[in-house]
py3Dmol code that shows the C-alpha trace and the ligand (Angstrom):
import py3Dmol

protein = """\
ATOM      1  CA  MET A   1      52.442 -38.547  24.728  1.00  0.00           C
ATOM      2  CA  ASN A   2      51.853 -35.390  26.774  1.00  0.00           C
ATOM      3  CA  GLY A   3      53.941 -33.515  24.246  1.00  0.00           C
ATOM      4  CA  ASP A   4      51.795 -34.859  21.379  1.00  0.00           C
ATOM      5  CA  LEU A   5      48.629 -33.860  23.198  1.00  0.00           C
ATOM      6  CA  PHE A   6      50.002 -30.402  23.862  1.00  0.00           C
ATOM      7  CA  SER A   7      50.945 -30.022  20.157  1.00  0.00           C
ATOM      8  CA  LEU A   8      47.464 -31.155  19.106  1.00  0.00           C
ATOM      9  CA  ILE A   9      45.700 -28.682  21.438  1.00  0.00           C
ATOM     10  CA  PHE A  10      48.087 -25.924  20.349  1.00  0.00           C
ATOM     11  CA  ALA A  11      47.343 -26.662  16.670  1.00  0.00           C
ATOM     12  CA  MET A  12      43.578 -26.776  17.315  1.00  0.00           C
ATOM     13  CA  ILE A  13      43.698 -23.291  18.836  1.00  0.00           C
ATOM     14  CA  PHE A  14      46.500 -21.713  16.813  1.00  0.00           C
ATOM     15  CA  VAL A  15      45.444 -22.774  13.289  1.00  0.00           C
ATOM     16  CA  PRO A  16      41.850 -21.363  13.446  1.00  0.00           C
ATOM     17  CA  CYS A  17      43.193 -18.138  15.046  1.00  0.00           C
ATOM     18  CA  LEU A  18      45.759 -17.834  12.277  1.00  0.00           C
ATOM     19  CA  PHE A  19      43.068 -18.391   9.647  1.00  0.00           C
ATOM     20  CA  LEU A  20      40.670 -15.842  11.231  1.00  0.00           C
ATOM     21  CA  GLY A  21      43.490 -13.318  11.584  1.00  0.00           C
ATOM     22  CA  TRP A  22      44.519 -13.755   7.954  1.00  0.00           C
ATOM     23  CA  HIS A  23      40.877 -13.463   6.849  1.00  0.00           C
ATOM     24  CA  SER A  24      40.395 -10.192   8.818  1.00  0.00           C
ATOM     25  CA  VAL A  25      43.609  -8.679   7.480  1.00  0.00           C
ATOM     26  CA  SER A  26      42.824  -9.598   3.856  1.00  0.00           C
ATOM     27  CA  ASN A  27      39.282  -8.201   4.302  1.00  0.00           C
ATOM     28  CA  TRP A  28      40.682  -4.962   5.719  1.00  0.00           C
ATOM     29  CA  LEU A  29      43.203  -4.682   2.869  1.00  0.00           C
ATOM     30  CA  ARG A  30      40.461  -5.232   0.304  1.00  0.00           C
ATOM     31  CA  ILE A  31      38.340  -2.453   1.836  1.00  0.00           C
ATOM     32  CA  ARG A  32      41.365  -0.101   1.944  1.00  0.00           C
ATOM     33  CA  ARG A  33      42.130  -0.848  -1.724  1.00  0.00           C
ATOM     34  CA  VAL A  34      38.579  -0.135  -2.933  1.00  0.00           C
ATOM     35  CA  GLN A  35      38.377   3.064  -0.874  1.00  0.00           C
ATOM     36  CA  LYS A  36      41.724   4.224  -2.303  1.00  0.00           C
ATOM     37  CA  ALA A  37      40.637   3.380  -5.871  1.00  0.00           C
ATOM     38  CA  PHE A  38      37.305   5.215  -5.334  1.00  0.00           C
ATOM     39  CA  ARG A  39      39.069   8.337  -4.016  1.00  0.00           C
ATOM     40  CA  SER A  40      41.456   8.315  -6.981  1.00  0.00           C
ATOM     41  CA  LEU A  41      38.689   8.407  -9.617  1.00  0.00           C
ATOM     42  CA  PRO A  42      38.854  11.460 -11.892  1.00  0.00           C
ATOM     43  CA  GLU A  43      36.063  14.012 -11.636  1.00  0.00           C
ATOM     44  CA  GLY A  44      33.013  12.948 -13.585  1.00  0.00           C
ATOM     45  CA  PHE A  45      33.998   9.259 -13.792  1.00  0.00           C
ATOM     46  CA  ARG A  46      31.438   8.091 -11.222  1.00  0.00           C
ATOM     47  CA  GLN A  47      28.663   9.924 -13.078  1.00  0.00           C
ATOM     48  CA  GLN A  48      29.863   8.431 -16.374  1.00  0.00           C
ATOM     49  CA  ILE A  49      29.499   4.887 -14.967  1.00  0.00           C
ATOM     50  CA  LEU A  50      26.077   5.700 -13.482  1.00  0.00           C
ATOM     51  CA  ASN A  51      24.985   7.116 -16.857  1.00  0.00           C
ATOM     52  CA  GLN A  52      26.053   3.892 -18.620  1.00  0.00           C
ATOM     53  CA  ILE A  53      23.926   1.812 -16.239  1.00  0.00           C
ATOM     54  CA  HIS A  54      20.976   4.200 -16.544  1.00  0.00           C
ATOM     55  CA  GLU A  55      21.170   4.125 -20.338  1.00  0.00           C
ATOM     56  CA  ALA A  56      21.188   0.297 -20.419  1.00  0.00           C
ATOM     57  CA  GLY A  57      18.328   0.286 -17.887  1.00  0.00           C
ATOM     58  CA  SER A  58      16.277   2.712 -19.968  1.00  0.00           C
ATOM     59  CA  GLN A  59      16.118   0.077 -22.744  1.00  0.00           C
ATOM     60  CA  ALA A  60      15.023  -2.880 -20.595  1.00  0.00           C
ATOM     61  CA  ASN A  61      14.104  -1.556 -17.190  1.00  0.00           C
ATOM     62  CA  ILE A  62      13.504  -3.942 -14.290  1.00  0.00           C
ATOM     63  CA  CYS A  63      13.626  -1.491 -11.393  1.00  0.00           C
ATOM     64  CA  SER A  64      15.589   1.591 -10.344  1.00  0.00           C
ATOM     65  CA  VAL A  65      18.000   2.376  -7.532  1.00  0.00           C
ATOM     66  CA  LEU A  66      18.499   5.776  -5.967  1.00  0.00           C
ATOM     67  CA  VAL A  67      22.181   6.543  -5.465  1.00  0.00           C
ATOM     68  CA  ALA A  68      23.357   9.069  -2.891  1.00  0.00           C
ATOM     69  CA  SER A  69      25.480  12.142  -3.631  1.00  0.00           C
ATOM     70  CA  GLU A  70      26.501  15.213  -1.682  1.00  0.00           C
ATOM     71  CA  PRO A  71      23.744  17.837  -1.973  1.00  0.00           C
ATOM     72  CA  ASN A  72      24.338  20.454  -4.636  1.00  0.00           C
ATOM     73  CA  PRO A  73      24.130  23.821  -2.821  1.00  0.00           C
ATOM     74  CA  SER A  74      22.869  25.583  -5.938  1.00  0.00           C
ATOM     75  CA  ALA A  75      19.990  23.121  -6.566  1.00  0.00           C
ATOM     76  CA  SER A  76      16.669  23.196  -4.742  1.00  0.00           C
ATOM     77  CA  PRO A  77      16.278  19.752  -3.115  1.00  0.00           C
ATOM     78  CA  CYS A  78      12.792  20.340  -1.719  1.00  0.00           C
ATOM     79  CA  VAL A  79      10.937  18.755  -4.675  1.00  0.00           C
ATOM     80  CA  ASN A  80      13.483  16.030  -5.473  1.00  0.00           C
ATOM     81  CA  SER A  81      14.281  12.654  -3.929  1.00  0.00           C
ATOM     82  CA  LYS A  82      16.590  12.898  -0.929  1.00  0.00           C
ATOM     83  CA  TYR A  83      17.489  11.253   2.346  1.00  0.00           C
ATOM     84  CA  GLY A  84      17.770  13.367   5.513  1.00  0.00           C
ATOM     85  CA  GLY A  85      17.657  17.138   5.774  1.00  0.00           C
ATOM     86  CA  LEU A  86      14.234  18.800   5.998  1.00  0.00           C
ATOM     87  CA  PRO A  87      11.155  17.168   4.430  1.00  0.00           C
ATOM     88  CA  TYR A  88       8.889  18.446   1.683  1.00  0.00           C
ATOM     89  CA  ALA A  89       5.627  19.784   3.117  1.00  0.00           C
ATOM     90  CA  GLU A  90       2.667  21.867   2.001  1.00  0.00           C
ATOM     91  CA  GLU A  91       0.455  24.479   3.665  1.00  0.00           C
ATOM     92  CA  GLY A  92      -1.315  23.029   6.719  1.00  0.00           C
ATOM     93  CA  ASP A  93       1.219  20.246   7.376  1.00  0.00           C
ATOM     94  CA  GLU A  94       2.868  19.884  10.747  1.00  0.00           C
ATOM     95  CA  TRP A  95       5.816  17.766  11.795  1.00  0.00           C
ATOM     96  CA  PRO A  96       4.331  14.386  12.812  1.00  0.00           C
ATOM     97  CA  PHE A  97       4.737  12.940  16.305  1.00  0.00           C
ATOM     98  CA  LEU A  98       5.692   9.354  17.127  1.00  0.00           C
ATOM     99  CA  LYS A  99       2.040   8.684  17.985  1.00  0.00           C
ATOM    100  CA  PRO A 100      -0.993  10.960  18.461  1.00  0.00           C
ATOM    101  CA  GLY A 101      -0.517  12.733  21.788  1.00  0.00           C
ATOM    102  CA  HIS A 102       3.113  11.596  22.154  1.00  0.00           C
ATOM    103  CA  PRO A 103       5.473  14.498  22.998  1.00  0.00           C
ATOM    104  CA  GLU A 104       8.342  13.270  20.784  1.00  0.00           C
ATOM    105  CA  GLN A 105       8.520  14.109  17.075  1.00  0.00           C
ATOM    106  CA  ALA A 106       9.081  11.430  14.441  1.00  0.00           C
ATOM    107  CA  SER A 107      12.376  11.559  12.489  1.00  0.00           C
ATOM    108  CA  PHE A 108      12.287  12.419   8.803  1.00  0.00           C
ATOM    109  CA  LEU A 109      13.859   9.602   6.815  1.00  0.00           C
ATOM    110  CA  ILE A 110      13.388   9.935   3.068  1.00  0.00           C
ATOM    111  CA  GLN A 111      11.357  11.607   0.346  1.00  0.00           C
ATOM    112  CA  VAL A 112      10.989   9.927  -3.043  1.00  0.00           C
ATOM    113  CA  LYS A 113       9.646  11.470  -6.230  1.00  0.00           C
ATOM    114  CA  LEU A 114       8.198   8.662  -8.358  1.00  0.00           C
ATOM    115  CA  ASP A 115       8.991   8.897 -12.071  1.00  0.00           C
ATOM    116  CA  GLU A 116       7.085   7.857 -15.202  1.00  0.00           C
ATOM    117  CA  THR A 117       8.083   4.185 -14.839  1.00  0.00           C
ATOM    118  CA  PHE A 118       5.160   4.137 -12.376  1.00  0.00           C
ATOM    119  CA  PRO A 119       1.605   4.224 -13.742  1.00  0.00           C
ATOM    120  CA  ARG A 120      -1.062   6.728 -12.779  1.00  0.00           C
ATOM    121  CA  PRO A 121      -1.741   7.905 -10.110  1.00  0.00           C
ATOM    122  CA  TRP A 122       1.849   7.436  -8.929  1.00  0.00           C
ATOM    123  CA  ALA A 123       3.991   9.048 -11.674  1.00  0.00           C
ATOM    124  CA  GLY A 124       5.174  12.464 -10.458  1.00  0.00           C
ATOM    125  CA  ARG A 125       3.935  11.892  -6.893  1.00  0.00           C
ATOM    126  CA  MET A 126       6.140  12.648  -3.881  1.00  0.00           C
ATOM    127  CA  LEU A 127       6.145  10.305  -0.862  1.00  0.00           C
ATOM    128  CA  VAL A 128       7.667  11.483   2.419  1.00  0.00           C
ATOM    129  CA  VAL A 129       8.452   8.929   5.159  1.00  0.00           C
ATOM    130  CA  PHE A 130       8.921   9.641   8.883  1.00  0.00           C
ATOM    131  CA  ASN A 131      10.217   7.082  11.378  1.00  0.00           C
ATOM    132  CA  ARG A 132       7.855   6.388  14.289  1.00  0.00           C
ATOM    133  CA  HIS A 133      10.294   3.958  15.964  1.00  0.00           C
ATOM    134  CA  ASP A 134       7.754   1.222  15.419  1.00  0.00           C
ATOM    135  CA  ARG A 135       7.009  -1.343  12.730  1.00  0.00           C
ATOM    136  CA  GLU A 136       4.606   0.947  10.847  1.00  0.00           C
ATOM    137  CA  GLN A 137       5.929   4.352   9.765  1.00  0.00           C
ATOM    138  CA  THR A 138       4.225   7.638   8.850  1.00  0.00           C
ATOM    139  CA  VAL A 139       4.112   8.315   5.104  1.00  0.00           C
ATOM    140  CA  ARG A 140       2.678  11.380   3.369  1.00  0.00           C
ATOM    141  CA  SER A 141       1.720  11.483  -0.290  1.00  0.00           C
ATOM    142  CA  TYR A 142       1.662  14.611  -2.495  1.00  0.00           C
ATOM    143  CA  ALA A 143       0.154  14.498  -6.001  1.00  0.00           C
ATOM    144  CA  THR A 144       1.820  17.604  -7.493  1.00  0.00           C
ATOM    145  CA  PRO A 145       4.839  18.728  -5.469  1.00  0.00           C
ATOM    146  CA  THR A 146       6.204  22.100  -6.591  1.00  0.00           C
ATOM    147  CA  ILE A 147       8.628  24.660  -5.201  1.00  0.00           C
ATOM    148  CA  GLU A 148       5.754  27.174  -5.032  1.00  0.00           C
ATOM    149  CA  ARG A 149       3.610  24.851  -2.884  1.00  0.00           C
ATOM    150  CA  SER A 150       6.428  23.778  -0.549  1.00  0.00           C
ATOM    151  CA  VAL A 151       6.601  25.143   2.981  1.00  0.00           C
ATOM    152  CA  LYS A 152       9.373  24.699   5.530  1.00  0.00           C
ATOM    153  CA  LEU A 153       8.632  22.610   8.615  1.00  0.00           C
ATOM    154  CA  THR A 154      10.460  23.202  11.853  1.00  0.00           C
ATOM    155  CA  GLY A 155      10.972  20.082  13.896  1.00  0.00           C
ATOM    156  CA  ALA A 156      13.347  17.333  14.878  1.00  0.00           C
ATOM    157  CA  PRO A 157      17.030  18.050  14.117  1.00  0.00           C
ATOM    158  CA  PRO A 158      17.690  16.690  10.619  1.00  0.00           C
ATOM    159  CA  GLU A 159      19.893  13.742   9.791  1.00  0.00           C
ATOM    160  CA  ARG A 160      22.685  14.358   7.302  1.00  0.00           C
ATOM    161  CA  GLU A 161      21.228  15.108   3.871  1.00  0.00           C
ATOM    162  CA  TRP A 162      21.968  13.168   0.673  1.00  0.00           C
ATOM    163  CA  THR A 163      20.657  13.965  -2.773  1.00  0.00           C
ATOM    164  CA  LEU A 164      19.241  10.824  -4.429  1.00  0.00           C
ATOM    165  CA  GLN A 165      19.711  10.266  -8.157  1.00  0.00           C
ATOM    166  CA  GLN A 166      17.541   7.699  -9.936  1.00  0.00           C
ATOM    167  CA  ILE A 167      19.413   5.063 -11.964  1.00  0.00           C
ATOM    168  CA  ARG A 168      17.369   2.593 -14.002  1.00  0.00           C
ATOM    169  CA  VAL A 169      18.630  -0.959 -13.681  1.00  0.00           C
ATOM    170  CA  PRO A 170      18.730  -3.280 -16.727  1.00  0.00           C
ATOM    171  CA  ARG A 171      17.231  -6.754 -16.494  1.00  0.00           C
ATOM    172  CA  GLN A 172      19.875  -9.449 -15.995  1.00  0.00           C
ATOM    173  CA  GLN A 173      20.284 -12.183 -18.590  1.00  0.00           C
ATOM    174  CA  PHE A 174      18.911 -15.642 -17.853  1.00  0.00           C
ATOM    175  CA  ASP A 175      19.830 -18.932 -19.527  1.00  0.00           C
ATOM    176  CA  ASP A 176      16.125 -19.722 -19.544  1.00  0.00           C
ATOM    177  CA  PRO A 177      13.859 -16.659 -19.085  1.00  0.00           C
ATOM    178  CA  ARG A 178      10.920 -18.884 -18.039  1.00  0.00           C
ATOM    179  CA  THR A 179      12.704 -20.332 -15.025  1.00  0.00           C
ATOM    180  CA  GLU A 180      14.850 -17.193 -14.456  1.00  0.00           C
ATOM    181  CA  GLU A 181      17.914 -19.323 -13.846  1.00  0.00           C
ATOM    182  CA  ASN A 182      21.546 -18.467 -14.443  1.00  0.00           C
ATOM    183  CA  HIS A 183      24.869 -19.022 -12.717  1.00  0.00           C
ATOM    184  CA  PHE A 184      24.350 -16.000 -10.401  1.00  0.00           C
ATOM    185  CA  ASN A 185      22.119 -18.100  -8.166  1.00  0.00           C
ATOM    186  CA  GLY A 186      19.486 -15.502  -7.314  1.00  0.00           C
ATOM    187  CA  LEU A 187      21.651 -12.343  -7.162  1.00  0.00           C
ATOM    188  CA  LEU A 188      19.811  -9.047  -7.615  1.00  0.00           C
ATOM    189  CA  ASP A 189      19.788  -7.247 -10.971  1.00  0.00           C
ATOM    190  CA  TYR A 190      21.774  -4.349  -9.467  1.00  0.00           C
ATOM    191  CA  ASP A 191      24.365  -6.524  -7.736  1.00  0.00           C
ATOM    192  CA  PRO A 192      27.738  -5.254  -9.074  1.00  0.00           C
ATOM    193  CA  VAL A 193      28.753  -8.762 -10.216  1.00  0.00           C
ATOM    194  CA  VAL A 194      25.529  -9.047 -12.241  1.00  0.00           C
ATOM    195  CA  LEU A 195      25.769  -5.517 -13.678  1.00  0.00           C
ATOM    196  CA  LEU A 196      29.281  -6.245 -14.976  1.00  0.00           C
ATOM    197  CA  GLN A 197      27.930  -9.180 -16.920  1.00  0.00           C
ATOM    198  CA  THR A 198      24.796  -7.357 -18.150  1.00  0.00           C
ATOM    199  CA  ILE A 199      26.856  -4.326 -19.305  1.00  0.00           C
ATOM    200  CA  PRO A 200      30.286  -5.756 -20.327  1.00  0.00           C
ATOM    201  CA  ALA A 201      31.667  -2.308 -21.295  1.00  0.00           C
ATOM    202  CA  LEU A 202      31.804  -1.394 -17.587  1.00  0.00           C
ATOM    203  CA  ASN A 203      34.609  -3.925 -17.004  1.00  0.00           C
ATOM    204  CA  ALA A 204      37.169  -2.160 -19.185  1.00  0.00           C
ATOM    205  CA  ASP A 205      36.342   1.294 -17.771  1.00  0.00           C
ATOM    206  CA  LEU A 206      36.635   0.137 -14.147  1.00  0.00           C
ATOM    207  CA  ALA A 207      39.719  -2.029 -14.805  1.00  0.00           C
ATOM    208  CA  ARG A 208      41.705   1.174 -15.436  1.00  0.00           C
ATOM    209  CA  PHE A 209      41.539   1.828 -11.678  1.00  0.00           C
ATOM    210  CA  THR A 210      41.268  -1.581  -9.990  1.00  0.00           C
ATOM    211  CA  LYS A 211      41.840  -5.310 -10.301  1.00  0.00           C
ATOM    212  CA  ARG A 212      38.409  -5.858  -8.729  1.00  0.00           C
ATOM    213  CA  PRO A 213      35.822  -3.999 -10.876  1.00  0.00           C
ATOM    214  CA  ALA A 214      32.886  -5.363  -8.844  1.00  0.00           C
ATOM    215  CA  ASP A 215      34.307  -3.884  -5.622  1.00  0.00           C
ATOM    216  CA  LEU A 216      34.757  -0.460  -7.214  1.00  0.00           C
ATOM    217  CA  LEU A 217      31.299  -0.585  -8.809  1.00  0.00           C
ATOM    218  CA  SER A 218      29.837  -1.304  -5.381  1.00  0.00           C
ATOM    219  CA  ALA A 219      31.539   1.833  -3.993  1.00  0.00           C
ATOM    220  CA  ILE A 220      30.220   3.848  -6.957  1.00  0.00           C
ATOM    221  CA  LEU A 221      26.654   2.710  -6.288  1.00  0.00           C
ATOM    222  CA  VAL A 222      26.836   3.046  -2.496  1.00  0.00           C
ATOM    223  CA  PRO A 223      29.636   5.570  -1.814  1.00  0.00           C
ATOM    224  CA  ASN A 224      28.865   6.113   1.868  1.00  0.00           C
ATOM    225  CA  HIS A 225      29.135   2.421   2.739  1.00  0.00           C
ATOM    226  CA  CYS A 226      32.676   1.574   3.842  1.00  0.00           C
ATOM    227  CA  SER A 227      33.048  -1.907   2.376  1.00  0.00           C
ATOM    228  CA  TYR A 228      33.301  -3.680  -0.965  1.00  0.00           C
ATOM    229  CA  GLY A 229      29.753  -5.006  -1.133  1.00  0.00           C
ATOM    230  CA  PHE A 230      26.411  -3.809   0.131  1.00  0.00           C
ATOM    231  CA  GLU A 231      23.406  -5.109   1.998  1.00  0.00           C
ATOM    232  CA  MET A 232      19.685  -4.555   1.569  1.00  0.00           C
ATOM    233  CA  SER A 233      19.840  -1.854   4.255  1.00  0.00           C
ATOM    234  CA  ASP A 234      22.301   0.223   2.170  1.00  0.00           C
ATOM    235  CA  ILE A 235      20.195   0.747  -0.928  1.00  0.00           C
ATOM    236  CA  VAL A 236      16.985   2.422  -2.130  1.00  0.00           C
ATOM    237  CA  GLN A 237      15.089   0.355  -4.702  1.00  0.00           C
ATOM    238  CA  LEU A 238      12.178   1.767  -6.692  1.00  0.00           C
ATOM    239  CA  GLY A 239       9.695  -0.521  -8.389  1.00  0.00           C
ATOM    240  CA  GLY A 240      10.355  -4.116  -9.420  1.00  0.00           C
ATOM    241  CA  ARG A 241       9.734  -6.800  -6.819  1.00  0.00           C
ATOM    242  CA  PRO A 242      10.286  -6.084  -3.116  1.00  0.00           C
ATOM    243  CA  GLU A 243      13.391  -7.760  -1.714  1.00  0.00           C
ATOM    244  CA  TRP A 244      12.315  -8.950   1.704  1.00  0.00           C
ATOM    245  CA  LEU A 245      14.788  -8.773   4.544  1.00  0.00           C
ATOM    246  CA  LEU A 246      12.757 -11.346   6.485  1.00  0.00           C
ATOM    247  CA  GLU A 247       9.726 -13.410   5.477  1.00  0.00           C
ATOM    248  CA  GLU A 248       7.283 -12.006   2.921  1.00  0.00           C
ATOM    249  CA  PRO A 249       4.195 -10.658   4.733  1.00  0.00           C
ATOM    250  CA  ASP A 250       0.865 -12.428   4.076  1.00  0.00           C
ATOM    251  CA  GLY A 251      -0.482  -9.600   1.935  1.00  0.00           C
ATOM    252  CA  CYS A 252      -0.319  -5.827   1.773  1.00  0.00           C
ATOM    253  CA  LEU A 253      -3.971  -4.773   1.594  1.00  0.00           C
ATOM    254  CA  CYS A 254      -5.448  -1.286   1.438  1.00  0.00           C
ATOM    255  CA  ASN A 255      -7.048  -0.119   4.717  1.00  0.00           C
ATOM    256  CA  GLN A 256      -9.807   1.568   2.720  1.00  0.00           C
ATOM    257  CA  CYS A 257     -10.915  -0.957   0.092  1.00  0.00           C
ATOM    258  CA  GLY A 258      -9.092  -4.186   0.955  1.00  0.00           C
ATOM    259  CA  ARG A 259      -7.439  -4.465  -2.487  1.00  0.00           C
ATOM    260  CA  SER A 260      -3.827  -5.590  -2.901  1.00  0.00           C
ATOM    261  CA  MET A 261      -1.449  -2.657  -2.875  1.00  0.00           C
ATOM    262  CA  ARG A 262       1.335  -1.899  -5.352  1.00  0.00           C
ATOM    263  CA  PHE A 263       4.980  -2.073  -4.235  1.00  0.00           C
ATOM    264  CA  LEU A 264       6.496   1.404  -4.647  1.00  0.00           C
ATOM    265  CA  PHE A 265       9.957   1.451  -3.032  1.00  0.00           C
ATOM    266  CA  GLN A 266      12.155   0.201  -0.196  1.00  0.00           C
ATOM    267  CA  PHE A 267      15.084   1.742   1.623  1.00  0.00           C
ATOM    268  CA  GLY A 268      17.456   1.304   4.578  1.00  0.00           C
ATOM    269  CA  ASP A 269      19.536   3.594   6.774  1.00  0.00           C
ATOM    270  CA  LEU A 270      21.589   5.497   4.214  1.00  0.00           C
ATOM    271  CA  ASN A 271      23.382   7.428   6.927  1.00  0.00           C
ATOM    272  CA  GLY A 272      24.648   4.176   8.420  1.00  0.00           C
ATOM    273  CA  GLY A 273      22.762   4.952  11.641  1.00  0.00           C
ATOM    274  CA  GLN A 274      20.222   3.044  13.681  1.00  0.00           C
ATOM    275  CA  LEU A 275      17.010   4.871  12.703  1.00  0.00           C
ATOM    276  CA  LEU A 276      15.588   1.654  11.286  1.00  0.00           C
ATOM    277  CA  GLY A 277      17.174  -0.538  13.939  1.00  0.00           C
ATOM    278  CA  SER A 278      20.282  -2.521  13.064  1.00  0.00           C
ATOM    279  CA  SER A 279      20.267  -3.013   9.260  1.00  0.00           C
ATOM    280  CA  GLY A 280      16.483  -2.541   9.000  1.00  0.00           C
ATOM    281  CA  VAL A 281      14.624  -2.062   5.715  1.00  0.00           C
ATOM    282  CA  CYS A 282      11.421  -0.027   5.218  1.00  0.00           C
ATOM    283  CA  TYR A 283       8.886  -0.969   2.498  1.00  0.00           C
ATOM    284  CA  VAL A 284       6.336   1.448   0.992  1.00  0.00           C
ATOM    285  CA  PHE A 285       3.163   0.207  -0.732  1.00  0.00           C
ATOM    286  CA  GLY A 286       0.179   2.098  -2.154  1.00  0.00           C
ATOM    287  CA  CYS A 287      -3.342   1.430  -3.444  1.00  0.00           C
ATOM    288  CA  ASP A 288      -4.013   2.750  -6.980  1.00  0.00           C
ATOM    289  CA  GLU A 289      -7.511   3.774  -5.847  1.00  0.00           C
ATOM    290  CA  HIS A 290      -6.345   5.491  -2.635  1.00  0.00           C
ATOM    291  CA  PRO A 291      -2.944   7.073  -3.414  1.00  0.00           C
ATOM    292  CA  GLU A 292      -3.279   9.565  -0.553  1.00  0.00           C
ATOM    293  CA  GLN A 293      -2.934   6.749   1.995  1.00  0.00           C
ATOM    294  CA  PRO A 294       0.162   4.653   1.280  1.00  0.00           C
ATOM    295  CA  LEU A 295       1.519   2.205   3.823  1.00  0.00           C
ATOM    296  CA  ALA A 296       5.137   2.143   5.086  1.00  0.00           C
ATOM    297  CA  PHE A 297       6.419  -0.600   7.357  1.00  0.00           C
ATOM    298  CA  ALA A 298       9.830  -1.852   8.370  1.00  0.00           C
ATOM    299  CA  GLN A 299      11.460  -5.223   8.885  1.00  0.00           C
ATOM    300  CA  PHE A 300      14.250  -5.403  11.444  1.00  0.00           C
ATOM    301  CA  VAL A 301      16.955  -7.981  12.001  1.00  0.00           C
ATOM    302  CA  HIS A 302      17.136  -6.702  15.583  1.00  0.00           C
ATOM    303  CA  PRO A 303      13.727  -5.223  16.545  1.00  0.00           C
ATOM    304  CA  GLN A 304      13.597  -1.679  17.841  1.00  0.00           C
ATOM    305  CA  VAL A 305      12.178  -0.870  21.247  1.00  0.00           C
ATOM    306  CA  SER A 306       8.830   0.862  20.798  1.00  0.00           C
ATOM    307  CA  THR A 307       8.541   4.220  22.495  1.00  0.00           C
TER     308      THR A 307
END
"""
ligand_1 = """\
1
ZN
Zn -7.735 1.153 -1.717
"""
view = py3Dmol.view(width=600, height=400)
view.addModel(protein, "pdb")
view.setStyle({"model": 0}, {"cartoon": {"style": "trace"}})
view.addModel(ligand_1, "xyz")
view.setStyle({"model": 1}, {"stick": {}})
view.zoomTo()
view.show()
């Protein structure tokens, strides 16, 4: 009897441990495989896949994503979208502080140049976001950013810089467009599994390098994320509907006129750091009548400590 009891307790402990161990090892192997496949891609292949998505998205655009690449030393990043490095600024600007009178400077997070998929007065405008280590962030808005107008700010040591390339995302196919239902059960339009179904030609191209095309496509879209999928905090989405990390706020109203504001973009910590807390996402909204005063606020899974 004691022997049976001992065997039962042993099985109750050993079997779950064995399962968890197997799960961790297979997860680790899957990550290693996708990283190896990504590193083995021939030069230009990643851009070819991104171009295919962008081309499909240009015909039936739902939103865009900004994908990160190493900065090109010969290009001038100051008037383009980027994450980290030094921010775009114009004559008279100073590096913002965490709060008025606070001695510590805010960290520069991202600058996004809005394209012509946005209506006036947003198309061509540059938005620059600084992290105040609080829920609401500092965001500056420039109507006509140019290299001639740009000035260099000296301030907080920059985070690692990534150039951001805009890729238009095609609308996913629904069985019934009115109810927006399909077998993906609410997956995003730029989820790799969805993209492979929306653009079937991607499957054959990716299958030359992997047995799991969705894993490799994920690495192509988010190359600095060391896994085979990605979370809301790993991407930059422009336009479309905001994808809320937590509950949808009651309403994003303009401080000046009280009208509902337009969703512009959202982003997470592309450097994999903790600037937006652990896996936080920052949302940027703007009023069409008051484009100089957009609003940027973050949602955190684990709230930051205010300074
Ligand atoms: Zn307004």
